[in-house]
All heavy atoms as TSV, in Angstrom:
chain	resi	resn	atom	element	x	y	z
A	1	MET	N	N	103.298	49.489	84.489
A	1	MET	CA	C	103.515	50.140	85.713
A	1	MET	C	C	102.182	50.599	86.321
A	1	MET	O	O	101.256	51.137	85.623
A	1	MET	CB	C	104.483	51.186	85.663
A	1	MET	CG	C	104.892	51.835	86.951
A	1	MET	SD	S	106.243	52.899	86.964
A	1	MET	CE	C	107.611	51.772	87.050
A	2	ASN	N	N	102.032	50.498	87.672
A	2	ASN	CA	C	100.867	50.861	88.295
A	2	ASN	C	C	100.742	52.476	88.318
A	2	ASN	O	O	101.697	53.118	88.814
A	2	ASN	CB	C	100.804	50.378	89.756
A	2	ASN	CG	C	99.517	50.494	90.476
A	2	ASN	OD1	O	98.703	51.373	90.028
A	2	ASN	ND2	N	99.334	49.846	91.526
A	3	PRO	N	N	99.608	53.063	87.862
A	3	PRO	CA	C	99.527	54.534	87.923
A	3	PRO	C	C	99.402	55.128	89.293
A	3	PRO	O	O	99.829	56.224	89.492
A	3	PRO	CB	C	98.214	54.860	87.062
A	3	PRO	CG	C	97.722	53.471	86.660
A	3	PRO	CD	C	98.532	52.439	87.178
A	4	LEU	N	N	98.966	54.366	90.173
A	4	LEU	CA	C	98.936	54.878	91.654
A	4	LEU	C	C	100.399	55.115	92.202
A	4	LEU	O	O	100.676	55.964	92.886
A	4	LEU	CB	C	98.215	53.873	92.483
A	4	LEU	CG	C	96.693	53.783	92.290
A	4	LEU	CD1	C	96.050	52.959	93.222
A	4	LEU	CD2	C	96.040	55.292	92.546
A	5	PHE	N	N	101.300	54.253	91.686
A	5	PHE	CA	C	102.782	54.320	92.114
A	5	PHE	C	C	103.350	55.736	91.582
A	5	PHE	O	O	103.971	56.421	92.357
A	5	PHE	CB	C	103.562	53.188	91.615
A	5	PHE	CG	C	105.032	53.226	91.979
A	5	PHE	CD1	C	105.346	53.076	93.253
A	5	PHE	CD2	C	105.907	53.556	91.059
A	5	PHE	CE1	C	106.731	53.051	93.655
A	5	PHE	CE2	C	107.279	53.624	91.393
A	5	PHE	CZ	C	107.648	53.399	92.667
A	6	ILE	N	N	103.012	55.991	90.357
A	6	ILE	CA	C	103.468	57.271	89.806
A	6	ILE	C	C	102.869	58.459	90.464
A	6	ILE	O	O	103.508	59.405	90.786
A	6	ILE	CB	C	103.213	57.250	88.239
A	6	ILE	CG1	C	103.973	56.087	87.533
A	6	ILE	CG2	C	103.503	58.573	87.626
A	6	ILE	CD1	C	103.692	55.907	86.119
A	7	GLU	N	N	101.540	58.410	90.661
A	7	GLU	CA	C	100.815	59.548	91.379
A	7	GLU	C	C	101.344	59.726	92.769
A	7	GLU	O	O	101.515	60.848	93.198
A	7	GLU	CB	C	99.348	59.296	91.351
A	7	GLU	CG	C	98.745	59.438	89.894
A	7	GLU	CD	C	97.264	59.159	89.930
A	7	GLU	OE1	O	96.633	59.076	90.973
A	7	GLU	OE2	O	96.729	58.959	88.716
A	8	GLY	N	N	101.572	58.618	93.499
A	8	GLY	CA	C	102.078	58.636	94.855
A	8	GLY	C	C	103.409	59.326	94.900
A	8	GLY	O	O	103.689	60.071	95.731
A	9	SER	N	N	104.310	58.944	93.936
A	9	SER	CA	C	105.641	59.517	93.890
A	9	SER	C	C	105.529	61.039	93.613
A	9	SER	O	O	106.302	61.774	94.191
A	9	SER	CB	C	106.476	58.839	92.807
A	9	SER	OG	O	106.636	57.477	93.131
A	10	ALA	N	N	104.628	61.466	92.759
A	10	ALA	CA	C	104.501	62.854	92.401
A	10	ALA	C	C	104.041	63.658	93.623
A	10	ALA	O	O	104.466	64.735	93.894
A	10	ALA	CB	C	103.641	63.008	91.168
A	11	VAL	N	N	103.111	63.057	94.314
A	11	VAL	CA	C	102.572	63.784	95.543
A	11	VAL	C	C	103.626	63.924	96.516
A	11	VAL	O	O	103.748	64.867	97.203
A	11	VAL	CB	C	101.389	63.001	96.081
A	11	VAL	CG1	C	100.968	63.552	97.483
A	11	VAL	CG2	C	100.165	63.173	95.153
A	12	ALA	N	N	104.432	62.852	96.719
A	12	ALA	CA	C	105.485	62.952	97.795
A	12	ALA	C	C	106.571	63.958	97.370
A	12	ALA	O	O	107.066	64.697	98.255
A	12	ALA	CB	C	106.122	61.534	97.884
A	13	LEU	N	N	106.928	64.080	96.034
A	13	LEU	CA	C	107.827	64.974	95.603
A	13	LEU	C	C	107.304	66.423	95.788
A	13	LEU	O	O	108.041	67.361	96.230
A	13	LEU	CB	C	108.140	64.747	94.108
A	13	LEU	CG	C	109.156	65.682	93.447
A	13	LEU	CD1	C	110.565	65.520	94.140
A	13	LEU	CD2	C	109.246	65.389	92.035
A	14	LEU	N	N	106.065	66.614	95.548
A	14	LEU	CA	C	105.441	67.966	95.747
A	14	LEU	C	C	105.459	68.436	97.160
A	14	LEU	O	O	105.773	69.591	97.548
A	14	LEU	CB	C	104.098	68.025	95.102
A	14	LEU	CG	C	103.992	68.161	93.700
A	14	LEU	CD1	C	102.581	68.069	93.147
A	14	LEU	CD2	C	104.634	69.345	93.080
A	15	ALA	N	N	105.115	67.428	98.020
A	15	ALA	CA	C	105.140	67.636	99.495
A	15	ALA	C	C	106.422	67.987	99.961
A	15	ALA	O	O	106.753	69.017	100.761
A	15	ALA	CB	C	104.556	66.449	100.224
A	16	ALA	N	N	107.538	67.271	99.538
A	16	ALA	CA	C	108.847	67.566	99.947
A	16	ALA	C	C	109.371	68.946	99.445
A	16	ALA	O	O	109.998	69.731	100.128
A	16	ALA	CB	C	109.898	66.492	99.380
A	17	ALA	N	N	108.948	69.281	98.225
A	17	ALA	CA	C	109.392	70.567	97.713
A	17	ALA	C	C	108.691	71.746	98.503
A	17	ALA	O	O	109.288	72.801	98.770
A	17	ALA	CB	C	108.900	70.762	96.209
A	18	GLY	N	N	107.360	71.421	98.912
A	18	GLY	CA	C	106.607	72.438	99.617
A	18	GLY	C	C	107.260	72.649	101.090
A	18	GLY	O	O	107.367	73.863	101.511
A	19	ILE	N	N	107.708	71.590	101.688
A	19	ILE	CA	C	108.336	71.661	103.016
A	19	ILE	C	C	109.635	72.388	102.877
A	19	ILE	O	O	110.077	73.283	103.771
A	19	ILE	CB	C	108.559	70.401	103.666
A	19	ILE	CG1	C	107.119	69.716	103.978
A	19	ILE	CG2	C	109.390	70.349	104.842
A	19	ILE	CD1	C	107.131	68.303	104.387
A	20	THR	N	N	110.387	72.123	101.916
A	20	THR	CA	C	111.720	72.793	101.735
A	20	THR	C	C	111.555	74.231	101.465
A	20	THR	O	O	112.251	75.034	101.952
A	20	THR	CB	C	112.503	72.134	100.594
A	20	THR	OG1	O	112.671	70.719	100.748
A	20	THR	CG2	C	113.795	72.779	100.225
A	21	ALA	N	N	110.512	74.601	100.575
A	21	ALA	CA	C	110.256	76.015	100.325
A	21	ALA	C	C	109.846	76.719	101.538
A	21	ALA	O	O	110.352	77.957	101.883
A	21	ALA	CB	C	109.173	76.150	99.294
A	22	TYR	N	N	108.940	76.139	102.349
A	22	TYR	CA	C	108.633	76.808	103.727
A	22	TYR	C	C	109.844	76.903	104.484
A	22	TYR	O	O	109.971	78.068	105.156
A	22	TYR	CB	C	107.552	75.831	104.372
A	22	TYR	CG	C	107.384	76.222	105.841
A	22	TYR	CD1	C	106.544	77.337	106.184
A	22	TYR	CD2	C	107.897	75.416	106.831
A	22	TYR	CE1	C	106.383	77.677	107.522
A	22	TYR	CE2	C	107.801	75.797	108.096
A	22	TYR	CZ	C	106.981	76.862	108.481
A	22	TYR	OH	O	106.827	77.250	109.790
A	23	GLY	N	N	110.710	75.955	104.742
A	23	GLY	CA	C	111.824	76.096	105.488
A	23	GLY	C	C	112.775	77.175	105.081
A	23	GLY	O	O	113.478	77.819	105.799
A	24	ALA	N	N	112.848	77.411	103.783
A	24	ALA	CA	C	113.747	78.421	103.137
A	24	ALA	C	C	113.226	79.791	103.257
A	24	ALA	O	O	114.009	80.753	103.376
A	24	ALA	CB	C	114.122	78.053	101.727
A	25	VAL	N	N	111.936	79.969	103.347
A	25	VAL	CA	C	111.359	81.249	103.330
A	25	VAL	C	C	110.862	81.832	104.675
A	25	VAL	O	O	111.023	82.959	104.987
A	25	VAL	CB	C	110.161	81.298	102.205
A	25	VAL	CG1	C	109.411	82.609	102.265
A	25	VAL	CG2	C	110.721	81.016	100.873
A	26	HIS	N	N	110.265	81.007	105.425
A	26	HIS	CA	C	109.622	81.357	106.714
A	26	HIS	C	C	110.720	81.705	107.674
A	26	HIS	O	O	111.563	80.880	107.961
A	26	HIS	CB	C	108.714	80.346	107.216
A	26	HIS	CG	C	107.804	80.773	108.250
A	26	HIS	ND1	N	108.180	80.965	109.557
A	26	HIS	CD2	C	106.510	81.304	108.165
A	26	HIS	CE1	C	107.154	81.436	110.211
A	26	HIS	NE2	N	106.166	81.702	109.480
A	27	PRO	N	N	110.744	82.910	108.186
A	27	PRO	CA	C	111.829	83.286	109.117
A	27	PRO	C	C	111.924	82.542	110.373
A	27	PRO	O	O	112.914	82.461	110.942
A	27	PRO	CB	C	111.468	84.757	109.427
A	27	PRO	CG	C	110.116	84.986	108.997
A	27	PRO	CD	C	109.727	83.990	108.041
A	28	ARG	N	N	110.821	81.990	110.865
A	28	ARG	CA	C	110.907	81.272	112.193
A	28	ARG	C	C	110.881	79.683	112.004
A	28	ARG	O	O	110.659	78.920	112.842
A	28	ARG	CB	C	109.710	81.617	113.026
A	28	ARG	CG	C	109.831	83.072	113.554
A	28	ARG	CD	C	108.759	83.400	114.507
A	28	ARG	NE	N	108.915	84.674	114.887
A	28	ARG	CZ	C	108.218	85.400	115.792
A	28	ARG	NH1	N	107.192	84.694	116.330
A	28	ARG	NH2	N	108.355	86.641	116.162
A	29	SER	N	N	111.199	79.275	110.768
A	29	SER	CA	C	111.197	77.852	110.511
A	29	SER	C	C	112.440	77.222	111.170
A	29	SER	O	O	113.509	77.700	111.213
A	29	SER	CB	C	111.403	77.610	108.932
A	29	SER	OG	O	111.742	76.276	108.691
A	30	GLN	N	N	112.087	75.976	111.710
A	30	GLN	CA	C	113.141	75.239	112.415
A	30	GLN	C	C	113.625	74.053	111.622
A	30	GLN	O	O	114.318	73.165	112.105
A	30	GLN	CB	C	112.714	74.833	113.781
A	30	GLN	CG	C	112.185	76.013	114.661
A	30	GLN	CD	C	113.363	76.813	115.125
A	30	GLN	OE1	O	114.295	76.430	115.628
A	30	GLN	NE2	N	113.140	78.170	114.921
A	31	ILE	N	N	113.199	73.973	110.312
A	31	ILE	CA	C	113.453	72.738	109.506
A	31	ILE	C	C	115.004	72.459	109.337
A	31	ILE	O	O	115.488	71.422	109.368
A	31	ILE	CB	C	112.830	72.876	108.119
A	31	ILE	CG1	C	111.197	72.752	108.441
A	31	ILE	CG2	C	113.195	71.768	107.260
A	31	ILE	CD1	C	110.457	72.943	107.296
A	32	PHE	N	N	115.771	73.563	109.075
A	32	PHE	CA	C	117.186	73.426	108.806
A	32	PHE	C	C	118.016	73.659	110.012
A	32	PHE	O	O	119.254	73.715	109.979
A	32	PHE	CB	C	117.555	74.416	107.703
A	32	PHE	CG	C	116.884	74.171	106.325
A	32	PHE	CD1	C	116.031	75.135	105.806
A	32	PHE	CD2	C	116.999	73.021	105.636
A	32	PHE	CE1	C	115.409	75.035	104.723
A	32	PHE	CE2	C	116.352	72.818	104.514
A	32	PHE	CZ	C	115.488	73.754	104.002
A	33	GLY	N	N	117.451	73.579	111.205
A	33	GLY	CA	C	118.180	73.821	112.363
A	33	GLY	C	C	117.621	74.915	113.224
A	33	GLY	O	O	116.658	75.701	112.846
A	34	ARG	N	N	118.007	75.049	114.456
A	34	ARG	CA	C	117.479	75.964	115.350
A	34	ARG	C	C	117.765	77.355	114.989
A	34	ARG	O	O	118.987	77.713	114.638
A	34	ARG	CB	C	118.150	75.783	116.723
A	34	ARG	CG	C	117.408	76.668	117.878
A	34	ARG	CD	C	117.904	76.067	119.274
A	34	ARG	NE	N	117.292	76.944	120.249
A	34	ARG	CZ	C	118.039	77.795	120.916
A	34	ARG	NH1	N	119.297	77.862	120.801
A	34	ARG	NH2	N	117.447	78.596	121.861
A	35	ALA	N	N	116.700	78.231	114.865
A	35	ALA	CA	C	117.006	79.654	114.555
A	35	ALA	C	C	116.558	80.589	115.733
A	35	ALA	O	O	115.555	80.390	116.310
A	35	ALA	CB	C	116.064	79.983	113.310
A	36	ILE	N	N	117.365	81.525	115.953
A	36	ILE	CA	C	117.072	82.519	117.038
A	36	ILE	C	C	116.689	83.763	116.397
A	36	ILE	O	O	117.455	84.356	115.587
A	36	ILE	CB	C	118.260	82.689	117.956
A	36	ILE	CG1	C	118.698	81.321	118.572
A	36	ILE	CG2	C	117.980	83.795	118.995
A	36	ILE	CD1	C	119.912	81.449	119.379
A	37	TRP	N	N	115.510	84.272	116.652
A	37	TRP	CA	C	115.049	85.537	116.021
A	37	TRP	C	C	114.832	86.647	116.934
A	37	TRP	O	O	114.493	87.720	116.654
A	37	TRP	CB	C	113.845	85.291	115.173
A	37	TRP	CG	C	112.702	84.730	115.959
A	37	TRP	CD1	C	111.775	85.386	116.703
A	37	TRP	CD2	C	112.437	83.346	116.097
A	37	TRP	NE1	N	110.980	84.592	117.364
A	37	TRP	CE2	C	111.318	83.230	116.965
A	37	TRP	CE3	C	112.912	82.214	115.595
A	37	TRP	CZ2	C	110.739	82.060	117.278
A	37	TRP	CZ3	C	112.303	80.943	116.047
A	37	TRP	CH2	C	111.216	80.938	116.816
A	38	ARG	N	N	115.040	86.353	118.326
A	38	ARG	CA	C	114.955	87.303	119.351
A	38	ARG	C	C	115.885	86.987	120.486
A	38	ARG	O	O	116.132	85.903	120.734
A	38	ARG	CB	C	113.472	87.324	119.893
A	38	ARG	CG	C	113.121	88.404	120.715
A	38	ARG	CD	C	111.632	88.272	121.128
A	38	ARG	NE	N	110.998	87.228	120.355
A	38	ARG	CZ	C	109.578	86.982	120.503
A	38	ARG	NH1	N	108.904	87.716	121.311
A	38	ARG	NH2	N	109.083	86.075	119.786
A	39	THR	N	N	116.545	88.046	121.057
A	39	THR	CA	C	117.478	87.804	122.127
A	39	THR	C	C	117.369	89.087	123.063
A	39	THR	O	O	116.871	90.129	122.637
A	39	THR	CB	C	118.924	87.602	121.549
A	39	THR	OG1	O	119.756	87.476	122.698
A	39	THR	CG2	C	119.334	88.757	120.806
A	40	ASN	N	N	117.849	88.797	124.299
A	40	ASN	CA	C	117.835	89.993	125.203
A	40	ASN	C	C	119.053	90.728	125.303
A	40	ASN	O	O	119.343	91.672	126.014
A	40	ASN	CB	C	117.447	89.459	126.623
A	40	ASN	CG	C	118.467	88.427	127.172
A	40	ASN	OD1	O	119.481	88.044	126.438
A	40	ASN	ND2	N	118.369	87.928	128.371
A	41	SER	N	N	120.050	90.354	124.379
A	41	SER	CA	C	121.384	91.014	124.418
A	41	SER	C	C	121.782	91.027	122.887
A	41	SER	O	O	121.786	89.917	122.275
A	41	SER	CB	C	122.327	90.295	125.218
A	41	SER	OG	O	123.618	90.769	125.041
A	42	PRO	N	N	122.352	92.175	122.331
A	42	PRO	CA	C	122.861	92.141	121.016
A	42	PRO	C	C	124.088	91.226	120.861
A	42	PRO	O	O	124.498	90.783	119.700
A	42	PRO	CB	C	123.282	93.557	120.729
A	42	PRO	CG	C	123.032	94.299	122.004
A	42	PRO	CD	C	122.352	93.425	122.968
A	43	ARG	N	N	124.794	90.871	121.986
A	43	ARG	CA	C	126.031	90.081	121.982
A	43	ARG	C	C	125.677	88.556	121.708
A	43	ARG	O	O	126.455	87.713	121.605
A	43	ARG	CB	C	126.815	90.250	123.206
A	43	ARG	CG	C	127.368	91.620	123.364
A	43	ARG	CD	C	128.406	91.694	124.442
A	43	ARG	NE	N	129.432	92.644	124.290
A	43	ARG	CZ	C	130.478	92.657	123.497
A	43	ARG	NH1	N	130.632	91.649	122.703
A	43	ARG	NH2	N	131.305	93.640	123.472
A	44	LYS	N	N	124.372	88.206	121.832
A	44	LYS	CA	C	123.904	86.907	121.644
A	44	LYS	C	C	123.382	86.598	120.248
A	44	LYS	O	O	122.817	85.554	120.043
A	44	LYS	CB	C	122.857	86.482	122.804
A	44	LYS	CG	C	123.326	86.486	124.091
A	44	LYS	CD	C	122.204	86.121	125.013
A	44	LYS	CE	C	122.606	86.126	126.464
A	44	LYS	NZ	N	121.548	85.837	127.394
A	45	LEU	N	N	123.529	87.479	119.358
A	45	LEU	CA	C	122.975	87.305	118.078
A	45	LEU	C	C	124.131	87.390	117.068
A	45	LEU	O	O	124.951	88.192	117.103
A	45	LEU	CB	C	121.973	88.412	117.744
A	45	LEU	CG	C	121.272	88.385	116.484
A	45	LEU	CD1	C	120.314	87.126	116.489
A	45	LEU	CD2	C	120.390	89.628	116.295
A	46	ALA	N	N	124.088	86.372	116.096
A	46	ALA	CA	C	125.049	86.413	115.061
A	46	ALA	C	C	124.312	86.555	113.602
A	46	ALA	O	O	123.312	85.930	113.459
A	46	ALA	CB	C	125.845	85.069	115.038
A	47	LEU	N	N	124.826	87.453	112.839
A	47	LEU	CA	C	124.330	87.647	111.510
A	47	LEU	C	C	125.246	86.847	110.523
A	47	LEU	O	O	126.507	87.041	110.514
A	47	LEU	CB	C	124.354	89.167	111.090
A	47	LEU	CG	C	123.443	90.080	111.867
A	47	LEU	CD1	C	123.643	91.456	111.373
A	47	LEU	CD2	C	122.012	89.690	111.777
A	48	THR	N	N	124.639	85.918	109.825
A	48	THR	CA	C	125.407	85.164	108.734
A	48	THR	C	C	124.764	85.435	107.458
A	48	THR	O	O	123.557	85.567	107.303
A	48	THR	CB	C	125.496	83.746	109.110
A	48	THR	OG1	O	124.133	83.172	109.160
A	48	THR	CG2	C	126.133	83.531	110.445
A	49	PHE	N	N	125.563	85.483	106.386
A	49	PHE	CA	C	125.050	85.604	105.003
A	49	PHE	C	C	125.694	84.599	104.097
A	49	PHE	O	O	126.946	84.324	104.205
A	49	PHE	CB	C	125.362	87.079	104.479
A	49	PHE	CG	C	124.692	88.172	105.219
A	49	PHE	CD1	C	125.318	88.702	106.274
A	49	PHE	CD2	C	123.455	88.551	104.849
A	49	PHE	CE1	C	124.664	89.690	106.979
A	49	PHE	CE2	C	122.772	89.417	105.517
A	49	PHE	CZ	C	123.408	90.135	106.623
A	50	ASP	N	N	124.920	84.048	103.263
A	50	ASP	CA	C	125.436	83.268	102.119
A	50	ASP	C	C	125.451	84.066	100.952
A	50	ASP	O	O	124.383	84.100	100.173
A	50	ASP	CB	C	124.527	81.974	101.945
A	50	ASP	CG	C	125.144	80.963	100.967
A	50	ASP	OD1	O	126.317	81.294	100.519
A	50	ASP	OD2	O	124.596	79.941	100.709
A	51	ASP	N	N	126.505	84.901	100.714
A	51	ASP	CA	C	126.514	85.917	99.704
A	51	ASP	C	C	127.442	85.530	98.569
A	51	ASP	O	O	128.495	84.918	98.778
A	51	ASP	CB	C	127.043	87.221	100.401
A	51	ASP	CG	C	127.007	88.393	99.434
A	51	ASP	OD1	O	125.968	88.486	98.752
A	51	ASP	OD2	O	127.895	89.137	99.466
A	52	GLY	N	N	127.071	85.860	97.358
A	52	GLY	CA	C	127.755	85.429	96.104
A	52	GLY	C	C	129.161	85.655	95.941
A	52	GLY	O	O	129.936	84.770	95.750
A	53	PRO	N	N	129.788	86.830	96.057
A	53	PRO	CA	C	129.188	88.178	96.319
A	53	PRO	C	C	128.443	88.619	95.012
A	53	PRO	O	O	128.872	88.273	93.883
A	53	PRO	CB	C	130.389	89.062	96.593
A	53	PRO	CG	C	131.498	88.357	95.913
A	53	PRO	CD	C	131.212	86.844	95.867
A	54	ASN	N	N	127.505	89.475	95.222
A	54	ASN	CA	C	126.782	90.026	94.158
A	54	ASN	C	C	127.103	91.520	93.956
A	54	ASN	O	O	127.067	92.265	95.027
A	54	ASN	CB	C	125.260	89.968	94.470
A	54	ASN	CG	C	124.368	90.455	93.386
A	54	ASN	OD1	O	124.697	91.376	92.750
A	54	ASN	ND2	N	123.237	89.783	93.301
A	55	PRO	N	N	127.692	91.961	92.979
A	55	PRO	CA	C	128.220	93.233	92.717
A	55	PRO	C	C	127.271	94.378	92.965
A	55	PRO	O	O	127.544	95.477	93.344
A	55	PRO	CB	C	128.696	93.371	91.303
A	55	PRO	CG	C	128.714	92.017	90.779
A	55	PRO	CD	C	127.862	91.073	91.626
A	56	SER	N	N	125.927	94.085	92.880
A	56	SER	CA	C	124.968	95.089	93.033
A	56	SER	C	C	124.371	95.087	94.417
A	56	SER	O	O	123.899	96.181	94.887
A	56	SER	CB	C	123.807	94.994	92.018
A	56	SER	OG	O	123.095	93.748	92.223
A	57	ILE	N	N	124.453	94.049	95.209
A	57	ILE	CA	C	123.840	93.982	96.535
A	57	ILE	C	C	124.852	94.035	97.623
A	57	ILE	O	O	124.705	94.644	98.626
A	57	ILE	CB	C	123.041	92.663	96.616
A	57	ILE	CG1	C	121.867	92.663	95.665
A	57	ILE	CG2	C	122.440	92.418	98.056
A	57	ILE	CD1	C	120.870	93.670	95.769
A	58	THR	N	N	125.996	93.346	97.478
A	58	THR	CA	C	127.007	93.165	98.443
A	58	THR	C	C	127.535	94.531	99.016
A	58	THR	O	O	127.582	94.801	100.207
A	58	THR	CB	C	128.253	92.340	98.065
A	58	THR	OG1	O	127.663	91.059	97.645
A	58	THR	CG2	C	129.222	92.129	99.138
A	59	PRO	N	N	127.903	95.452	98.115
A	59	PRO	CA	C	128.274	96.836	98.678
A	59	PRO	C	C	127.204	97.547	99.458
A	59	PRO	O	O	127.486	98.040	100.603
A	59	PRO	CB	C	128.599	97.688	97.439
A	59	PRO	CG	C	128.907	96.648	96.378
A	59	PRO	CD	C	128.111	95.467	96.670
A	60	LYS	N	N	125.990	97.427	99.088
A	60	LYS	CA	C	124.845	97.945	99.914
A	60	LYS	C	C	124.657	97.378	101.283
A	60	LYS	O	O	124.457	98.003	102.308
A	60	LYS	CB	C	123.557	97.854	99.113
A	60	LYS	CG	C	123.502	98.715	97.798
A	60	LYS	CD	C	122.138	98.460	97.067
A	60	LYS	CE	C	122.257	99.136	95.768
A	60	LYS	NZ	N	121.005	98.762	94.951
A	61	LEU	N	N	124.942	96.052	101.232
A	61	LEU	CA	C	124.749	95.315	102.515
A	61	LEU	C	C	125.947	95.682	103.484
A	61	LEU	O	O	125.780	95.894	104.607
A	61	LEU	CB	C	124.805	93.790	102.232
A	61	LEU	CG	C	124.726	92.883	103.457
A	61	LEU	CD1	C	123.522	93.172	104.274
A	61	LEU	CD2	C	124.777	91.421	102.990
A	62	LEU	N	N	127.132	95.784	102.906
A	62	LEU	CA	C	128.287	96.208	103.712
A	62	LEU	C	C	128.128	97.547	104.178
A	62	LEU	O	O	128.485	97.886	105.379
A	62	LEU	CB	C	129.520	96.034	102.880
A	62	LEU	CG	C	130.008	94.649	102.565
A	62	LEU	CD1	C	131.185	94.680	101.565
A	62	LEU	CD2	C	130.316	93.880	103.757
A	63	ASP	N	N	127.592	98.473	103.389
A	63	ASP	CA	C	127.307	99.947	103.869
A	63	ASP	C	C	126.315	99.870	105.041
A	63	ASP	O	O	126.448	100.698	106.073
A	63	ASP	CB	C	126.869	100.795	102.754
A	63	ASP	CG	C	127.856	101.055	101.757
A	63	ASP	OD1	O	129.079	100.973	102.033
A	63	ASP	OD2	O	127.374	101.524	100.632
A	64	LEU	N	N	125.269	99.141	104.938
A	64	LEU	CA	C	124.308	99.063	105.998
A	64	LEU	C	C	124.964	98.464	107.344
A	64	LEU	O	O	124.661	99.009	108.351
A	64	LEU	CB	C	123.128	98.101	105.577
A	64	LEU	CG	C	121.941	97.950	106.519
A	64	LEU	CD1	C	121.211	99.229	106.709
A	64	LEU	CD2	C	120.984	96.900	105.972
A	65	LEU	N	N	125.661	97.422	107.154
A	65	LEU	CA	C	126.395	96.851	108.377
A	65	LEU	C	C	127.311	97.930	108.927
A	65	LEU	O	O	127.416	98.026	110.151
A	65	LEU	CB	C	127.174	95.617	107.999
A	65	LEU	CG	C	126.393	94.462	107.650
A	65	LEU	CD1	C	127.180	93.260	107.093
A	65	LEU	CD2	C	125.563	93.887	108.775
A	66	ASP	N	N	128.016	98.694	108.150
A	66	ASP	CA	C	128.888	99.769	108.722
A	66	ASP	C	C	128.192	100.820	109.291
A	66	ASP	O	O	128.525	101.368	110.300
A	66	ASP	CB	C	129.710	100.249	107.443
A	66	ASP	CG	C	130.791	101.166	107.961
A	66	ASP	OD1	O	131.499	100.854	108.979
A	66	ASP	OD2	O	131.080	102.306	107.303
A	67	ARG	N	N	127.025	101.207	108.740
A	67	ARG	CA	C	126.196	102.280	109.369
A	67	ARG	C	C	125.869	102.025	110.770
A	67	ARG	O	O	125.796	102.938	111.687
A	67	ARG	CB	C	124.949	102.554	108.470
A	67	ARG	CG	C	124.157	103.673	109.010
A	67	ARG	CD	C	122.857	104.016	108.245
A	67	ARG	NE	N	122.925	103.810	106.861
A	67	ARG	CZ	C	122.093	103.346	106.113
A	67	ARG	NH1	N	120.866	103.138	106.537
A	67	ARG	NH2	N	122.177	103.264	104.823
A	68	TYR	N	N	125.443	100.719	111.053
A	68	TYR	CA	C	125.036	100.310	112.340
A	68	TYR	C	C	126.134	99.650	113.211
A	68	TYR	O	O	125.881	99.088	114.201
A	68	TYR	CB	C	123.735	99.471	112.305
A	68	TYR	CG	C	122.565	100.181	111.832
A	68	TYR	CD1	C	122.197	100.167	110.408
A	68	TYR	CD2	C	121.909	100.972	112.647
A	68	TYR	CE1	C	121.137	100.873	109.951
A	68	TYR	CE2	C	120.797	101.698	112.203
A	68	TYR	CZ	C	120.487	101.661	110.818
A	68	TYR	OH	O	119.282	102.286	110.406
A	69	ASN	N	N	127.315	99.809	112.666
A	69	ASN	CA	C	128.527	99.121	113.364
A	69	ASN	C	C	128.195	97.660	113.796
A	69	ASN	O	O	128.540	97.208	114.786
A	69	ASN	CB	C	128.894	99.877	114.650
A	69	ASN	CG	C	130.281	99.581	115.102
A	69	ASN	OD1	O	131.111	99.081	114.312
A	69	ASN	ND2	N	130.518	99.728	116.250
A	70	ALA	N	N	127.621	96.884	112.795
A	70	ALA	CA	C	127.226	95.464	113.006
A	70	ALA	C	C	128.284	94.555	112.394
A	70	ALA	O	O	128.865	94.941	111.304
A	70	ALA	CB	C	125.883	95.252	112.341
A	71	LYS	N	N	128.519	93.455	112.973
A	71	LYS	CA	C	129.464	92.501	112.458
A	71	LYS	C	C	128.638	91.351	111.895
A	71	LYS	O	O	127.613	90.998	112.347
A	71	LYS	CB	C	130.356	91.974	113.613
A	71	LYS	CG	C	131.226	93.118	114.172
A	71	LYS	CD	C	132.207	92.504	115.247
A	71	LYS	CE	C	133.007	93.521	115.896
A	71	LYS	NZ	N	133.421	94.686	115.344
A	72	ALA	N	N	129.269	90.731	110.883
A	72	ALA	CA	C	128.454	89.561	110.167
A	72	ALA	C	C	129.561	88.742	109.654
A	72	ALA	O	O	130.657	89.050	109.404
A	72	ALA	CB	C	127.657	90.141	109.156
A	73	THR	N	N	129.102	87.440	109.380
A	73	THR	CA	C	129.942	86.415	108.812
A	73	THR	C	C	129.398	86.203	107.458
A	73	THR	O	O	128.215	85.891	107.258
A	73	THR	CB	C	129.978	85.119	109.696
A	73	THR	OG1	O	130.436	85.467	110.988
A	73	THR	CG2	C	130.796	84.124	109.025
A	74	PHE	N	N	130.266	86.058	106.420
A	74	PHE	CA	C	129.856	85.728	105.108
A	74	PHE	C	C	130.425	84.467	104.661
A	74	PHE	O	O	131.534	84.084	105.026
A	74	PHE	CB	C	130.335	86.786	104.056
A	74	PHE	CG	C	129.655	88.130	104.244
A	74	PHE	CD1	C	130.087	89.049	105.209
A	74	PHE	CD2	C	128.684	88.444	103.324
A	74	PHE	CE1	C	129.466	90.273	105.253
A	74	PHE	CE2	C	128.028	89.712	103.526
A	74	PHE	CZ	C	128.321	90.598	104.440
A	75	PHE	N	N	129.636	83.609	104.068
A	75	PHE	CA	C	130.078	82.286	103.552
A	75	PHE	C	C	130.137	82.279	102.109
A	75	PHE	O	O	129.549	82.964	101.357
A	75	PHE	CB	C	128.961	81.202	104.002
A	75	PHE	CG	C	128.946	81.064	105.422
A	75	PHE	CD1	C	127.995	81.733	106.163
A	75	PHE	CD2	C	129.825	80.263	106.078
A	75	PHE	CE1	C	127.885	81.560	107.510
A	75	PHE	CE2	C	129.695	80.120	107.531
A	75	PHE	CZ	C	128.681	80.789	108.220
């Protein structure tokens, strides 16, 4: 097998992993779809969470949402 083929595949895999990591971490990334991070009205913003639920984090998150009377959708 040609070693360039193996190296090229490894480089492509690393590049794809880097792009995916950027899209998952950077708050203004548009890789996974349009993201709105600023609005002129609180009624135009939706909070969504992909939550486990996690017994140590979920109650804290719910308390924070309750404190600010914020609504959110959990998946």
